[in-house]
TIGUVO-537665 format. One line per 8 residues: number of its first residue (from 1); their letters; for each residue x, y, z of N, C-alpha, C, O. Coordinates in Angstrom, 1 decimal, decimal comma. Layout:
BEGIN
NUM	a	X Y Z X Y Z X Y Z X Y Z ~ ...
This chain:
BEGIN
1	gkttllds	0,3 2,2 -10,8 0,9 3,1 -9,8 1,5 2,5 -8,7 2,7 2,7 -8,3 ~ 0,7 1,6 -8,2 1,1 0,8 -6,9 2,3 0,0 -7,0 3,1 -0,2 -6,1 ~ 2,3 -0,6 -8,2 3,3 -1,6 -8,5 4,7 -0,7 -8,8 5,8 -1,2 -8,5 ~ 4,5 0,2 -9,4 5,7 1,2 -9,7 6,2 1,6 -8,4 7,5 1,7 -8,3 ~ 5,4 2,0 -7,4 5,7 2,5 -6,1 6,6 1,4 -5,4 7,7 1,6 -5,0 ~ 5,9 0,1 -5,5 6,7 -1,0 -4,6 8,0 -1,2 -5,5 8,9 -1,5 -4,8 ~ 8,2 -1,1 -6,8 9,5 -1,3 -7,4 10,4 -0,2 -7,0 11,6 -0,5 -6,8 ~ 9,9 0,9 -6,9 10,8 2,1 -6,5 11,2 2,0 -5,1 12,4 2,3 -4,8
9	lggtsyve	10,3 1,6 -4,2 10,7 1,4 -2,9 11,5 0,2 -2,4 12,3 0,3 -1,5 ~ 11,4 -0,9 -3,2 12,1 -2,1 -3,1 13,1 -2,5 -3,9 13,8 -3,5 -3,6 ~ 13,4 -1,9 -5,0 14,4 -2,1 -6,0 13,9 -3,2 -6,9 14,8 -3,8 -7,6 ~ 12,6 -3,5 -7,0 12,3 -4,9 -7,9 12,0 -4,3 -9,2 12,3 -3,1 -9,5 ~ 11,3 -5,4 -10,0 11,0 -4,7 -11,4 9,6 -5,6 -11,7 9,5 -6,4 -12,6 ~ 8,8 -5,5 -10,8 7,5 -6,3 -10,9 6,7 -5,6 -12,1 6,0 -6,4 -12,9 ~ 6,7 -4,4 -12,3 6,0 -3,9 -13,5 6,3 -4,8 -14,9 5,3 -5,2 -15,6 ~ 7,5 -4,9 -15,1 7,8 -5,8 -16,3 7,1 -7,1 -16,5 6,7 -7,6 -17,6
17	eekhsitq	7,0 -7,6 -15,2 6,4 -9,0 -15,2 4,9 -9,1 -15,4 4,4 -10,2 -15,6 ~ 4,1 -7,9 -15,4 2,6 -7,9 -15,3 2,3 -8,0 -16,6 3,0 -7,5 -17,5 ~ 1,2 -8,7 -16,9 0,5 -8,7 -18,2 -0,5 -7,6 -18,4 -1,3 -7,4 -17,5 ~ -0,4 -6,9 -19,3 -1,2 -5,8 -19,8 -1,1 -4,7 -18,7 -2,1 -4,0 -18,5 ~ 0,0 -4,7 -18,0 0,1 -3,6 -16,9 -0,9 -3,6 -15,8 -1,4 -2,6 -15,2 ~ -1,2 -4,9 -15,4 -2,4 -5,2 -14,5 -1,8 -6,1 -13,4 -1,3 -7,1 -13,8 ~ -1,8 -5,7 -12,1 -1,5 -6,5 -11,1 -2,6 -7,7 -10,8 -3,7 -7,2 -10,5 ~ -2,4 -9,1 -10,9 -3,3 -9,8 -11,0 -3,1 -10,8 -9,8 -3,8 -11,9 -9,8
25	tirtklvn	-2,2 -10,6 -9,0 -1,9 -11,5 -7,7 -1,7 -10,6 -6,6 -1,6 -9,4 -6,8 ~ -1,6 -11,2 -5,3 -1,1 -10,5 -4,1 0,5 -10,7 -3,9 0,9 -11,9 -4,0 ~ 1,3 -9,7 -3,8 2,6 -9,8 -3,5 3,0 -9,3 -2,2 2,4 -8,4 -1,7 ~ 4,1 -9,9 -1,7 4,7 -9,0 -0,4 6,2 -8,6 -0,8 6,8 -9,3 -1,7 ~ 6,6 -7,6 -0,2 8,0 -7,1 -0,5 8,5 -6,6 0,9 7,9 -5,7 1,5 ~ 9,5 -7,0 1,4 10,3 -6,3 2,4 11,0 -4,9 2,1 11,7 -4,9 1,1 ~ 10,7 -3,9 2,8 11,1 -2,5 2,2 11,9 -1,7 3,2 11,3 -1,5 4,3 ~ 13,0 -1,4 3,1 13,8 -0,7 4,2 13,3 0,6 4,2 13,1 1,1 3,1
33	tsatkrit	12,9 1,2 5,4 12,3 2,5 5,5 13,5 3,4 5,9 13,3 4,6 5,6 ~ 14,6 3,0 6,5 15,8 3,7 6,8 16,9 2,4 6,9 16,7 1,2 6,5 ~ 17,9 2,9 7,5 19,2 2,1 7,5 18,9 0,9 8,4 19,4 -0,2 8,2 ~ 17,9 1,0 9,4 17,8 0,0 10,4 16,3 -0,6 10,5 16,1 -1,7 11,1 ~ 15,4 0,1 10,0 14,0 -0,3 10,0 13,5 -0,8 8,6 13,7 -0,1 7,6 ~ 12,7 -1,9 8,7 12,1 -2,4 7,5 10,5 -2,8 7,8 10,1 -3,0 8,9 ~ 9,9 -2,8 6,8 8,3 -3,0 6,8 8,1 -4,0 5,6 8,8 -4,0 4,6 ~ 7,0 -4,8 5,9 6,6 -5,6 4,6 5,3 -4,9 4,1 4,3 -4,4 4,8
41	ivdtpgqe	5,4 -4,8 2,6 4,3 -4,3 2,0 3,5 -5,6 1,3 4,0 -6,6 0,9 ~ 2,3 -5,4 1,3 1,4 -6,4 0,6 0,9 -5,6 -0,4 0,1 -4,7 -0,1 ~ 1,1 -5,9 -1,8 0,6 -5,3 -3,1 -0,5 -6,1 -3,3 -0,4 -7,3 -3,4 ~ -1,6 -5,4 -3,5 -2,9 -6,0 -4,0 -3,4 -5,3 -5,2 -3,1 -4,1 -5,3 ~ -4,1 -6,1 -6,1 -4,5 -5,5 -7,3 -5,5 -4,5 -7,1 -6,3 -4,5 -6,2 ~ -5,4 -3,4 -8,1 -6,1 -2,1 -7,9 -7,3 -2,2 -9,0 -8,2 -1,3 -8,9 ~ -7,5 -2,9 -9,7 -8,4 -3,0 -10,7 -9,8 -3,2 -10,2 -9,8 -4,0 -9,2 ~ -10,9 -2,8 -10,5 -12,2 -2,9 -10,0 -12,5 -4,4 -9,8 -13,1 -4,7 -8,7
49	vfyrmrsy	-12,3 -5,4 -10,6 -12,8 -6,7 -10,5 -12,0 -7,5 -9,5 -12,4 -8,6 -9,2 ~ -10,9 -7,0 -8,9 -10,0 -7,6 -7,8 -10,6 -7,2 -6,5 -9,8 -7,2 -5,6 ~ -11,7 -6,8 -6,2 -12,2 -6,3 -4,9 -12,0 -7,3 -3,8 -11,5 -6,9 -2,7 ~ -12,3 -8,5 -4,0 -12,2 -9,7 -2,9 -10,5 -9,7 -2,7 -10,2 -9,7 -1,5 ~ -9,6 -9,6 -3,5 -8,2 -9,6 -3,2 -7,7 -8,6 -2,4 -6,9 -8,7 -1,5 ~ -8,2 -7,4 -2,8 -8,0 -6,1 -1,9 -8,4 -6,3 -0,5 -7,6 -6,1 0,4 ~ -9,7 -6,7 -0,4 -10,2 -6,9 0,8 -9,5 -8,0 1,7 -9,5 -7,8 2,9 ~ -9,0 -9,1 0,9 -8,2 -10,1 1,8 -6,8 -9,5 2,2 -6,4 -9,7 3,3
57	gasiadma	-6,3 -8,7 1,2 -4,9 -8,2 1,6 -5,1 -7,3 2,8 -4,2 -7,3 3,7 ~ -6,3 -6,4 2,8 -6,5 -5,5 4,0 -6,7 -6,3 5,3 -6,3 -5,9 6,4 ~ -7,3 -7,4 5,2 -7,6 -8,1 6,4 -6,5 -8,7 7,2 -6,7 -9,1 8,4 ~ -5,2 -8,8 6,4 -4,1 -9,4 7,0 -3,0 -8,2 7,4 -1,9 -8,5 7,8 ~ -3,6 -6,9 7,1 -2,7 -5,7 7,2 -2,7 -5,2 8,5 -3,8 -5,2 9,1 ~ -1,7 -4,6 9,1 -1,7 -3,8 10,3 -2,0 -2,3 9,8 -2,7 -1,6 10,5 ~ -1,5 -1,9 8,8 -1,8 -0,5 8,2 -1,9 -0,6 6,7 -1,7 -1,6 6,0 ~ -2,3 0,6 6,3 -2,5 0,6 4,6 -2,0 1,9 4,1 -2,0 2,9 4,7
65	lllvaadd	-1,5 1,5 2,8 -1,1 2,7 2,1 -2,0 2,7 0,8 -1,9 1,9 -0,1 ~ -2,9 3,8 0,9 -3,7 4,0 -0,1 -3,3 4,8 -1,2 -3,0 6,0 -1,1 ~ -3,2 4,3 -2,5 -2,5 5,1 -3,5 -3,7 5,7 -4,5 -4,5 4,9 -5,0 ~ -3,8 6,9 -4,7 -4,6 7,7 -5,7 -4,0 8,3 -6,7 -3,2 9,1 -6,4 ~ -4,1 8,0 -7,8 -3,7 8,6 -9,0 -4,2 10,0 -9,0 -5,4 10,2 -8,9 ~ -3,3 11,0 -9,1 -3,9 12,5 -9,3 -4,6 12,8 -10,5 -5,5 13,7 -10,6 ~ -4,2 12,0 -11,6 -5,0 12,5 -12,9 -6,4 11,6 -12,9 -7,3 12,0 -13,6 ~ -6,5 10,6 -12,2 -7,8 9,7 -12,1 -8,7 10,2 -11,0 -9,9 10,3 -11,2
73	gvclqtke	-8,0 10,6 -9,8 -8,8 11,1 -8,6 -9,5 9,7 -8,0 -9,1 8,6 -8,2 ~ -10,7 10,1 -7,0 -11,2 9,1 -6,3 -12,0 8,3 -7,3 -12,9 8,9 -8,0 ~ -11,9 7,2 -7,5 -12,5 6,3 -8,3 -13,4 5,1 -7,6 -13,4 5,2 -6,4 ~ -14,0 4,2 -8,1 -14,8 3,4 -7,5 -14,1 2,4 -6,5 -14,5 2,1 -5,4 ~ -12,9 1,8 -7,0 -12,0 1,0 -6,1 -11,4 1,9 -5,1 -11,2 1,2 -4,1 ~ -11,2 3,1 -5,1 -10,6 3,8 -4,3 -11,7 4,0 -3,0 -11,4 3,9 -1,9 ~ -13,0 4,2 -3,4 -14,1 4,2 -2,3 -14,3 2,8 -1,9 -14,8 2,7 -0,8 ~ -14,1 1,7 -2,4 -14,2 0,4 -1,9 -13,2 0,1 -1,0 -13,5 -0,5 0,0
81	smgileel	-12,0 0,4 -1,3 -10,8 0,2 -0,3 -10,8 1,1 0,8 -10,3 0,7 1,9 ~ -11,4 2,4 0,8 -11,6 3,3 1,9 -12,7 2,6 2,8 -12,6 2,7 4,0 ~ -13,7 2,0 2,2 -14,8 1,4 2,9 -14,2 0,2 3,7 -14,6 -0,1 4,8 ~ -13,3 -0,6 3,1 -12,7 -1,6 3,7 -11,9 -1,2 4,9 -12,0 -1,8 6,0 ~ -11,1 -0,3 4,8 -10,2 0,3 5,7 -11,2 0,5 7,0 -11,0 0,1 8,1 ~ -12,2 1,4 6,6 -13,1 1,9 7,7 -13,6 0,8 8,4 -13,4 0,8 9,7 ~ -14,3 -0,2 7,8 -15,0 -1,2 8,2 -13,9 -2,3 9,3 -14,3 -2,9 10,3 ~ -12,4 -2,3 8,8 -11,7 -3,1 9,7 -10,9 -2,3 10,7 -10,1 -2,9 11,4
89	gipaiaci	-11,1 -0,8 10,7 -10,3 0,0 11,5 -8,9 0,1 11,3 -8,2 0,3 12,3 ~ -8,5 0,0 10,3 -7,1 0,1 9,8 -6,4 1,4 9,5 -6,8 2,1 8,6 ~ -5,5 1,8 10,1 -4,9 3,2 10,0 -4,1 3,2 8,7 -3,3 2,4 8,3 ~ -4,4 4,5 8,0 -3,8 4,5 6,6 -3,0 5,7 6,4 -3,2 6,7 7,1 ~ -2,1 5,7 5,4 -1,4 6,8 4,9 -2,0 6,9 3,5 -2,2 5,8 2,9 ~ -2,4 8,1 2,9 -3,0 8,2 1,6 -1,9 9,0 0,8 -1,4 10,1 1,1 ~ -1,6 8,3 -0,3 -0,6 9,0 -1,5 -1,3 9,4 -2,5 -2,0 8,6 -3,1 ~ -1,1 10,4 -2,9 -1,4 11,1 -4,3 -0,3 11,0 -5,1 0,7 11,7 -5,1
97	nkidlpsv	-0,5 10,0 -6,1 0,6 9,7 -7,0 0,4 10,4 -8,5 -0,7 10,9 -8,9 ~ 1,5 10,4 -9,2 1,7 11,1 -10,6 1,6 12,4 -10,5 1,0 13,0 -11,4 ~ 2,0 13,0 -9,5 2,1 14,5 -9,3 2,8 15,3 -10,5 2,6 16,5 -10,8 ~ 3,6 14,4 -11,0 4,7 14,9 -12,0 3,8 14,9 -13,4 4,4 15,2 -14,5 ~ 2,7 14,5 -13,5 2,2 14,6 -15,0 1,6 15,9 -15,3 0,9 16,5 -14,5 ~ 1,8 16,3 -16,6 1,5 17,6 -17,1 0,0 17,9 -16,9 -0,3 19,1 -16,6 ~ -0,8 16,9 -17,0 -2,3 17,3 -16,7 -2,5 17,8 -15,2 -3,5 18,4 -14,8 ~ -1,5 17,4 -14,4 -1,7 17,6 -12,8 -1,1 18,9 -12,7 -1,7 19,7 -12,1
105	tkdankld	0,1 19,1 -13,3 1,0 20,2 -12,9 0,3 21,5 -13,4 0,5 22,6 -12,9 ~ -0,5 21,5 -14,5 -1,2 22,6 -15,2 -2,5 23,2 -14,3 -2,8 24,4 -14,4 ~ -3,0 22,2 -13,4 -4,0 22,7 -12,7 -3,6 22,9 -11,2 -3,3 22,0 -10,4 ~ -3,5 24,2 -10,9 -2,8 24,5 -9,6 -3,7 24,0 -8,3 -3,2 23,6 -7,3 ~ -5,1 23,9 -8,4 -6,1 23,4 -7,6 -6,3 22,0 -7,5 -6,9 21,6 -6,5 ~ -5,8 21,2 -8,6 -6,2 19,8 -8,7 -5,9 18,9 -7,4 -6,7 18,2 -6,8 ~ -4,7 19,1 -7,0 -4,0 18,4 -5,8 -4,8 18,7 -4,6 -5,3 17,8 -3,9 ~ -4,9 20,0 -4,2 -5,8 20,6 -3,2 -7,0 19,9 -3,0 -7,3 19,3 -2,0
113	nlekelke	-7,8 20,1 -4,1 -9,1 19,5 -4,3 -9,1 18,0 -4,0 -9,9 17,6 -3,2 ~ -8,2 17,3 -4,5 -8,2 15,9 -4,3 -8,0 15,5 -2,8 -8,6 14,6 -2,2 ~ -7,2 16,2 -2,2 -6,8 16,1 -0,7 -8,1 16,4 0,1 -8,4 15,7 1,1 ~ -8,7 17,5 -0,2 -10,1 17,7 0,6 -11,0 16,6 0,3 -11,7 16,3 1,2 ~ -11,0 16,0 -0,8 -12,0 14,9 -1,3 -11,6 13,7 -0,3 -12,5 13,1 0,3 ~ -10,4 13,3 -0,2 -9,9 12,3 0,5 -10,3 12,3 1,9 -10,8 11,3 2,4 ~ -10,0 13,6 2,5 -10,4 13,8 3,7 -11,8 13,7 4,3 -12,1 13,6 5,5 ~ -12,6 13,7 3,2 -14,3 13,6 3,6 -14,6 12,2 4,0 -15,6 12,0 4,6
121	yialeeap	-13,6 11,1 3,7 -13,8 9,9 4,1 -13,5 9,4 5,3 -12,4 9,7 5,6 ~ -14,2 8,8 6,2 -13,9 8,6 7,7 -12,5 7,7 7,9 -11,8 7,8 8,8 ~ -12,4 7,0 6,8 -11,0 6,1 6,9 -9,7 6,8 7,0 -8,7 6,4 7,5 ~ -10,0 8,2 6,3 -8,9 9,1 6,0 -9,0 10,3 6,6 -8,4 11,3 6,1 ~ -9,6 10,5 7,5 -10,0 11,9 8,3 -8,7 12,1 9,1 -8,3 13,3 9,0 ~ -8,1 11,3 9,8 -6,8 11,5 10,6 -5,6 11,2 9,8 -4,6 11,5 10,3 ~ -5,6 10,6 8,6 -4,5 10,1 7,9 -3,6 11,0 7,2 -4,2 11,9 6,6 ~ -2,5 10,9 7,2 -1,5 11,7 6,6 -1,8 11,6 5,1 -2,3 10,5 4,7
129	ivrisakd	-1,6 12,6 4,4 -1,5 12,6 2,9 -0,2 13,0 2,1 0,1 14,2 2,2 ~ 0,4 12,3 1,5 1,5 12,6 1,0 1,4 12,6 -0,6 0,9 11,7 -1,3 ~ 2,1 13,6 -1,1 2,0 13,8 -2,6 3,3 13,2 -3,2 4,4 13,6 -2,9 ~ 3,2 12,2 -4,0 4,4 11,6 -4,6 4,3 11,4 -6,1 3,3 11,7 -6,8 ~ 5,5 11,0 -6,6 5,8 10,4 -8,0 6,5 9,2 -7,8 7,7 9,2 -7,6 ~ 5,8 8,1 -8,0 6,4 6,6 -7,9 7,3 6,5 -8,8 8,3 5,8 -8,5 ~ 7,3 7,1 -10,1 8,2 7,1 -11,2 9,6 7,7 -10,8 10,6 7,0 -11,0 ~ 9,5 8,9 -10,4 10,9 9,6 -10,2 11,1 9,8 -8,5 12,0 10,5 -8,1
137	ktnfpvll	10,3 9,3 -7,7 10,5 9,2 -6,3 10,3 10,4 -5,6 10,7 10,5 -4,4 ~ 9,6 11,4 -6,2 9,4 12,7 -5,5 8,8 12,3 -4,2 8,0 11,4 -4,1 ~ 9,2 13,1 -3,1 8,8 12,9 -1,7 8,9 11,8 -1,1 8,3 11,7 0,0 ~ 9,6 10,7 -1,7 10,1 9,5 -1,0 10,5 9,7 0,5 9,9 9,0 1,3 ~ 11,3 10,5 0,9 11,8 10,7 2,2 10,6 11,0 3,1 10,6 10,4 4,2 ~ 9,7 11,8 2,8 8,6 12,2 3,4 7,7 10,8 3,6 7,3 10,4 4,7 ~ 7,4 10,3 2,7 6,7 9,0 2,6 7,1 8,0 3,5 6,3 7,5 4,2 ~ 8,4 7,7 3,5 9,2 6,8 4,3 9,0 7,0 5,7 8,5 6,2 6,5
145	dkleslaf	9,3 8,4 6,0 9,3 8,7 7,4 7,7 8,5 7,8 7,5 7,7 8,7 ~ 6,8 9,0 7,3 5,3 8,6 7,5 5,0 7,1 7,7 4,2 6,8 8,6 ~ 5,5 6,3 7,1 5,2 4,9 7,1 5,9 4,4 8,4 5,4 3,8 9,3 ~ 7,2 4,8 8,5 7,9 4,5 9,6 7,3 4,7 11,0 7,3 3,9 12,0 ~ 6,7 6,0 11,0 6,0 6,6 12,2 4,6 5,9 12,5 4,3 5,7 13,7 ~ 3,9 5,5 11,5 2,7 4,9 11,4 3,1 3,4 12,0 2,6 3,1 13,1 ~ 3,8 2,9 11,4 4,3 1,4 11,9 4,7 1,4 13,2 4,3 0,4 13,8 ~ 5,6 2,3 13,8 5,8 2,4 15,2 4,6 2,5 16,1 4,5 1,9 17,1
153	dvvaqkaa	3,7 3,2 15,7 2,5 3,5 16,4 1,7 2,3 16,4 1,1 1,9 17,4 ~ 1,7 1,6 15,3 0,8 0,3 15,3 1,4 -0,9 16,1 0,7 -1,6 16,8 ~ 2,6 -1,0 16,0 3,4 -1,8 16,7 3,4 -1,7 18,2 3,3 -2,7 19,0 ~ 3,4 -0,5 18,6 3,3 -0,1 20,0 2,0 -0,5 20,7 1,9 -1,0 21,8 ~ 0,8 -0,1 19,8 -0,4 -0,8 20,1 -0,8 -2,2 20,2 -1,6 -2,6 21,1 ~ -0,1 -3,1 19,2 -0,5 -4,3 19,2 0,6 -5,4 19,7 0,4 -6,6 19,6 ~ 1,8 -4,7 20,3 2,8 -5,5 20,7 2,3 -6,4 22,0 1,8 -5,8 22,9 ~ 2,4 -7,6 21,9 2,1 -8,5 23,0 3,1 -9,7 23,0 2,6 -10,8 22,5
161	psrlsnip	4,4 -9,7 23,5 5,2 -10,8 23,3 4,8 -12,1 23,8 5,3 -13,1 23,4 ~ 3,8 -12,0 24,7 3,4 -13,3 25,3 2,2 -13,9 24,5 1,8 -15,0 24,8 ~ 1,8 -13,3 23,6 0,8 -13,8 22,7 1,5 -14,7 21,8 2,6 -14,4 21,3 ~ 0,6 -16,0 21,6 1,0 -17,1 20,6 0,5 -16,6 19,3 -0,5 -15,9 19,2 ~ 1,3 -17,1 18,3 0,7 -16,6 17,1 -0,2 -17,7 16,5 -0,2 -18,9 16,7 ~ -1,1 -17,1 15,6 -2,2 -18,1 15,2 -1,8 -18,6 13,8 -0,9 -18,1 13,3 ~ -2,5 -19,6 13,3 -2,3 -20,1 12,2 -2,0 -19,1 10,9 -2,6 -18,0 11,0 ~ -1,3 -19,4 10,0 -0,9 -18,3 9,0 -2,2 -17,8 8,3 -3,0 -18,7 8,0
169	srrkaqin	-2,5 -16,5 8,1 -3,6 -16,1 7,5 -3,4 -16,4 5,8 -4,4 -16,5 5,0 ~ -2,3 -16,5 5,4 -2,1 -16,4 3,9 -1,0 -17,4 3,7 0,0 -17,3 4,4 ~ -1,2 -18,5 2,7 -0,1 -19,3 2,3 -0,1 -19,3 1,0 -1,1 -19,1 0,4 ~ 1,1 -19,3 0,4 1,3 -19,2 -1,1 2,4 -20,3 -1,4 3,5 -20,2 -0,9 ~ 2,2 -21,1 -2,2 3,3 -22,0 -2,6 3,6 -21,9 -3,9 2,6 -21,7 -4,7 ~ 4,8 -21,9 -4,3 5,3 -21,9 -5,7 6,8 -22,8 -5,9 7,6 -23,0 -5,0 ~ 6,9 -23,1 -7,0 8,1 -23,7 -7,3 9,0 -22,8 -8,2 8,7 -22,4 -9,3 ~ 10,1 -22,5 -7,7 11,2 -21,8 -8,3 12,3 -22,6 -8,8 12,8 -23,4 -8,0
177	sqegatrl	12,7 -22,4 -10,1 13,8 -23,1 -10,7 15,2 -23,1 -9,7 15,9 -24,1 -9,6 ~ 15,4 -22,0 -9,2 16,6 -21,7 -8,6 16,6 -22,0 -7,0 17,6 -22,5 -6,4 ~ 15,2 -21,8 -6,3 15,1 -22,1 -4,9 14,5 -23,3 -4,6 14,6 -23,9 -3,5 ~ 13,8 -23,8 -5,6 13,0 -25,2 -5,3 11,6 -24,7 -4,9 11,2 -23,5 -5,2 ~ 10,9 -25,7 -4,1 9,6 -25,4 -3,6 9,8 -24,5 -2,3 10,5 -24,6 -1,3 ~ 8,9 -23,3 -2,6 8,9 -22,4 -1,4 7,6 -22,0 -1,1 6,9 -21,8 -2,1 ~ 7,2 -21,7 0,1 5,9 -21,3 0,7 6,0 -19,9 1,5 6,9 -19,7 2,3 ~ 5,0 -19,1 1,1 5,0 -17,8 1,9 4,0 -17,9 3,0 2,9 -18,3 2,7
185	nivsng	4,2 -17,6 4,2 3,1 -17,5 5,2 3,2 -16,0 5,6 4,2 -15,4 5,8 ~ 2,0 -15,6 5,8 1,9 -14,2 6,6 1,0 -14,6 7,8 -0,1 -15,1 7,8 ~ 1,8 -14,3 8,9 1,3 -14,5 10,3 0,5 -13,1 10,7 1,1 -12,0 10,6 ~ -1,0 -13,2 11,2 -1,3 -11,9 11,4 -1,4 -11,6 13,0 -1,8 -10,5 13,5 ~ -1,1 -12,6 13,6 -1,2 -12,4 15,1 0,0 -13,2 15,8 0,2 -14,4 15,7 ~ 0,7 -12,3 16,6 1,8 -13,1 17,2 3,2 -12,6 17,0 4,1 -13,2 17,5
């Protein structure tokens, strides 16, 4: 679901590259939220065994987009992710994905109950919740508006032009046959 969302937002096809439909790396993608505004999304693995990668991804983020599958509901990794957000004090937007599935559309109360359950967690008490389908882009304008609004609030709180940047928090080097050697740095301060 998360990689499908990233592909739909950014016009990529990462889902096709994944082994067994499981994200096994941290990716970044610059996404346009409007004609003039962009944000960088850090995509982390959602599988239970990748807790440390999710935790690291959150540690370099200014805000979070927590994706919960409507058919699965709140599972262990959702609870772990909410705990990380709470511990780090990261503002979030919760997305209930896969609202287009027949098993979800049949149960009129399923989405309302899932929203109530998410709001019980401290990390999401004040968070907006957006119901989406990453596959068919249902409610994407609402999601992009919420992302842009939260990003504006975060930047307004953290902006300090005189602050020097620190050493990059994340470095990832790779060799690409077309681009040669490349390195990705994510600077978390500055």
